[in-house]
FIZA-672462 format. One record per residue (C-alpha): residue number from 1; chain; x, y, z. Coordinates in pm, whole numbers, plus 50000, padded with zeros to 5 digits. Last residue first. Example, Ala and Ser with C-alpha at 12.3 -4.5 7.8 and 13.67 -1.06 7.14 Angstrom:
<site><k>2</k><c>A</c><X>51367</X><Y>49894</Y><Z>50714</Z></site>
<site><k>1</k><c>A</c><X>51230</X><Y>49550</Y><Z>50780</Z></site>
***
This chain:
<site><k>111</k><c>A</c><X>12047</X><Y>44130</Y><Z>19723</Z></site>
<site><k>110</k><c>A</c><X>12047</X><Y>43751</Y><Z>19772</Z></site>
<site><k>109</k><c>A</c><X>11944</X><Y>43687</Y><Z>19412</Z></site>
<site><k>108</k><c>A</c><X>12223</X><Y>43443</Y><Z>19323</Z></site>
<site><k>107</k><c>A</c><X>12397</X><Y>43688</Y><Z>19089</Z></site>
<site><k>106</k><c>A</c><X>12357</X><Y>43969</Y><Z>19342</Z></site>
<site><k>105</k><c>A</c><X>12512</X><Y>43764</Y><Z>19622</Z></site>
<site><k>104</k><c>A</c><X>12795</X><Y>43661</Y><Z>19390</Z></site>
<site><k>103</k><c>A</c><X>12864</X><Y>44023</Y><Z>19289</Z></site>
<site><k>102</k><c>A</c><X>12859</X><Y>44137</Y><Z>19652</Z></site>
<site><k>101</k><c>A</c><X>13124</X><Y>43876</Y><Z>19725</Z></site>
<site><k>100</k><c>A</c><X>13022</X><Y>43572</Y><Z>19927</Z></site>
<site><k>99</k><c>A</c><X>13128</X><Y>43535</Y><Z>20291</Z></site>
<site><k>98</k><c>A</c><X>12778</X><Y>43634</Y><Z>20414</Z></site>
<site><k>97</k><c>A</c><X>12660</X><Y>43311</Y><Z>20248</Z></site>
<site><k>96</k><c>A</c><X>12805</X><Y>43097</Y><Z>20523</Z></site>
<site><k>95</k><c>A</c><X>13129</X><Y>42907</Y><Z>20556</Z></site>
<site><k>94</k><c>A</c><X>13230</X><Y>42784</Y><Z>20901</Z></site>
<site><k>93</k><c>A</c><X>13526</X><Y>42971</Y><Z>21040</Z></site>
<site><k>92</k><c>A</c><X>13675</X><Y>42729</Y><Z>21105</Z></site>
<site><k>91</k><c>A</c><X>13622</X><Y>42429</Y><Z>20880</Z></site>
<site><k>90</k><c>A</c><X>13962</X><Y>42424</Y><Z>20713</Z></site>
<site><k>89</k><c>A</c><X>14078</X><Y>42255</Y><Z>20393</Z></site>
<site><k>88</k><c>A</c><X>14448</X><Y>42308</Y><Z>20323</Z></site>
<site><k>87</k><c>A</c><X>14580</X><Y>42342</Y><Z>19971</Z></site>
<site><k>86</k><c>A</c><X>14950</X><Y>42339</Y><Z>19880</Z></site>
<site><k>85</k><c>A</c><X>15096</X><Y>42491</Y><Z>19568</Z></site>
<site><k>84</k><c>A</c><X>15445</X><Y>42468</Y><Z>19423</Z></site>
<site><k>83</k><c>A</c><X>15675</X><Y>42690</Y><Z>19213</Z></site>
<site><k>82</k><c>A</c><X>15412</X><Y>42937</Y><Z>19098</Z></site>
<site><k>81</k><c>A</c><X>15534</X><Y>43173</Y><Z>18823</Z></site>
<site><k>80</k><c>A</c><X>15371</X><Y>43007</Y><Z>18523</Z></site>
<site><k>79</k><c>A</c><X>15034</X><Y>42970</Y><Z>18696</Z></site>
<site><k>78</k><c>A</c><X>14938</X><Y>42605</Y><Z>18645</Z></site>
<site><k>77</k><c>A</c><X>15037</X><Y>42536</Y><Z>19005</Z></site>
<site><k>76</k><c>A</c><X>14728</X><Y>42724</Y><Z>19122</Z></site>
<site><k>75</k><c>A</c><X>14508</X><Y>42521</Y><Z>18885</Z></site>
<site><k>74</k><c>A</c><X>14655</X><Y>42191</Y><Z>19010</Z></site>
<site><k>73</k><c>A</c><X>14613</X><Y>42287</Y><Z>19376</Z></site>
<site><k>72</k><c>A</c><X>14254</X><Y>42409</Y><Z>19330</Z></site>
<site><k>71</k><c>A</c><X>14162</X><Y>42092</Y><Z>19137</Z></site>
<site><k>70</k><c>A</c><X>14317</X><Y>41883</Y><Z>19415</Z></site>
<site><k>69</k><c>A</c><X>14118</X><Y>42070</Y><Z>19680</Z></site>
<site><k>68</k><c>A</c><X>13796</X><Y>42022</Y><Z>19477</Z></site>
<site><k>67</k><c>A</c><X>13828</X><Y>41646</Y><Z>19417</Z></site>
<site><k>66</k><c>A</c><X>13773</X><Y>41492</Y><Z>19760</Z></site>
<site><k>65</k><c>A</c><X>13518</X><Y>41735</Y><Z>19905</Z></site>
<site><k>64</k><c>A</c><X>13344</X><Y>41752</Y><Z>19566</Z></site>
<site><k>63</k><c>A</c><X>13011</X><Y>41609</Y><Z>19688</Z></site>
<site><k>62</k><c>A</c><X>13005</X><Y>41852</Y><Z>19983</Z></site>
<site><k>61</k><c>A</c><X>12932</X><Y>41660</Y><Z>20302</Z></site>
<site><k>60</k><c>A</c><X>13164</X><Y>41882</Y><Z>20509</Z></site>
<site><k>59</k><c>A</c><X>12960</X><Y>42181</Y><Z>20386</Z></site>
<site><k>58</k><c>A</c><X>13007</X><Y>42486</Y><Z>20163</Z></site>
<site><k>57</k><c>A</c><X>13373</X><Y>42396</Y><Z>20135</Z></site>
<site><k>56</k><c>A</c><X>13671</X><Y>42562</Y><Z>20299</Z></site>
<site><k>55</k><c>A</c><X>13994</X><Y>42717</Y><Z>20186</Z></site>
<site><k>54</k><c>A</c><X>14349</X><Y>42791</Y><Z>20287</Z></site>
<site><k>53</k><c>A</c><X>14581</X><Y>42818</Y><Z>19991</Z></site>
<site><k>52</k><c>A</c><X>14957</X><Y>42794</Y><Z>20031</Z></site>
<site><k>51</k><c>A</c><X>15170</X><Y>42909</Y><Z>19741</Z></site>
<site><k>50</k><c>A</c><X>15540</X><Y>42862</Y><Z>19676</Z></site>
<site><k>49</k><c>A</c><X>15666</X><Y>43175</Y><Z>19504</Z></site>
<site><k>48</k><c>A</c><X>16021</X><Y>43146</Y><Z>19650</Z></site>
<site><k>47</k><c>A</c><X>15961</X><Y>43444</Y><Z>19881</Z></site>
<site><k>46</k><c>A</c><X>15638</X><Y>43291</Y><Z>20012</Z></site>
<site><k>45</k><c>A</c><X>15287</X><Y>43336</Y><Z>19873</Z></site>
<site><k>44</k><c>A</c><X>14980</X><Y>43300</Y><Z>20092</Z></site>
<site><k>43</k><c>A</c><X>14633</X><Y>43276</Y><Z>19938</Z></site>
<site><k>42</k><c>A</c><X>14382</X><Y>43289</Y><Z>20221</Z></site>
<site><k>41</k><c>A</c><X>14015</X><Y>43220</Y><Z>20291</Z></site>
<site><k>40</k><c>A</c><X>13905</X><Y>43077</Y><Z>19957</Z></site>
<site><k>39</k><c>A</c><X>13547</X><Y>42948</Y><Z>19985</Z></site>
<site><k>38</k><c>A</c><X>13398</X><Y>43297</Y><Z>19968</Z></site>
<site><k>37</k><c>A</c><X>13163</X><Y>43229</Y><Z>19676</Z></site>
<site><k>36</k><c>A</c><X>13356</X><Y>43494</Y><Z>19486</Z></site>
<site><k>35</k><c>A</c><X>13666</X><Y>43274</Y><Z>19508</Z></site>
<site><k>34</k><c>A</c><X>13483</X><Y>42946</Y><Z>19444</Z></site>
<site><k>33</k><c>A</c><X>13327</X><Y>43067</Y><Z>19119</Z></site>
<site><k>32</k><c>A</c><X>12950</X><Y>43102</Y><Z>19117</Z></site>
<site><k>31</k><c>A</c><X>12685</X><Y>42874</Y><Z>18961</Z></site>
<site><k>30</k><c>A</c><X>12613</X><Y>42689</Y><Z>19288</Z></site>
<site><k>29</k><c>A</c><X>12600</X><Y>42309</Y><Z>19292</Z></site>
<site><k>28</k><c>A</c><X>12919</X><Y>42230</Y><Z>19098</Z></site>
<site><k>27</k><c>A</c><X>13116</X><Y>42510</Y><Z>19266</Z></site>
<site><k>26</k><c>A</c><X>13305</X><Y>42683</Y><Z>18989</Z></site>
<site><k>25</k><c>A</c><X>13678</X><Y>42706</Y><Z>18925</Z></site>
<site><k>24</k><c>A</c><X>13783</X><Y>42985</Y><Z>18685</Z></site>
<site><k>23</k><c>A</c><X>13804</X><Y>43239</Y><Z>18970</Z></site>
<site><k>22</k><c>A</c><X>14086</X><Y>43028</Y><Z>19112</Z></site>
<site><k>21</k><c>A</c><X>14293</X><Y>43125</Y><Z>18806</Z></site>
<site><k>20</k><c>A</c><X>14251</X><Y>43496</Y><Z>18878</Z></site>
<site><k>19</k><c>A</c><X>14326</X><Y>43442</Y><Z>19248</Z></site>
<site><k>18</k><c>A</c><X>14650</X><Y>43265</Y><Z>19156</Z></site>
<site><k>17</k><c>A</c><X>14755</X><Y>43552</Y><Z>18930</Z></site>
<site><k>16</k><c>A</c><X>14670</X><Y>43804</Y><Z>19205</Z></site>
<site><k>15</k><c>A</c><X>14878</X><Y>43614</Y><Z>19459</Z></site>
<site><k>14</k><c>A</c><X>15168</X><Y>43605</Y><Z>19214</Z></site>
<site><k>13</k><c>A</c><X>15153</X><Y>43981</Y><Z>19164</Z></site>
<site><k>12</k><c>A</c><X>15123</X><Y>44030</Y><Z>19543</Z></site>
<site><k>11</k><c>A</c><X>15437</X><Y>43821</Y><Z>19596</Z></site>
<site><k>10</k><c>A</c><X>15612</X><Y>44064</Y><Z>19366</Z></site>
<site><k>9</k><c>A</c><X>15718</X><Y>43985</Y><Z>19013</Z></site>
<site><k>8</k><c>A</c><X>16012</X><Y>44125</Y><Z>18814</Z></site>
<site><k>7</k><c>A</c><X>16247</X><Y>43848</Y><Z>18928</Z></site>
<site><k>6</k><c>A</c><X>16004</X><Y>43593</Y><Z>18780</Z></site>
<site><k>5</k><c>A</c><X>16073</X><Y>43752</Y><Z>18441</Z></site>
<site><k>4</k><c>A</c><X>15798</X><Y>43905</Y><Z>18235</Z></site>
<site><k>3</k><c>A</c><X>15829</X><Y>43876</Y><Z>17856</Z></site>
<site><k>2</k><c>A</c><X>15919</X><Y>44203</Y><Z>17689</Z></site>
<site><k>1</k><c>A</c><X>15649</X><Y>44387</Y><Z>17497</Z></site>
***
């Protein structure tokens, strides 16, 4: 199989790769990855494959408020096709458990 070239990728391909890597990051207090937990609001990929991630935390007093955004940035930039990644923490809308995926709700016993 031929190795993929960046020219062969769409922005959606890159977005999906970033989402896959974000699913490897877990909230330290809740045993669910941050994507399924609903903490990632947007993954935006530009034409140059720079990525902007808009996310929130479960609360402003979250113990990983300092380290989590950096971990997200580093993991996103670890995708071979991502040129740069930027992470913005937002508080609107406020996170609540309705933002979790069905799988996360089931895993945590909310269904």
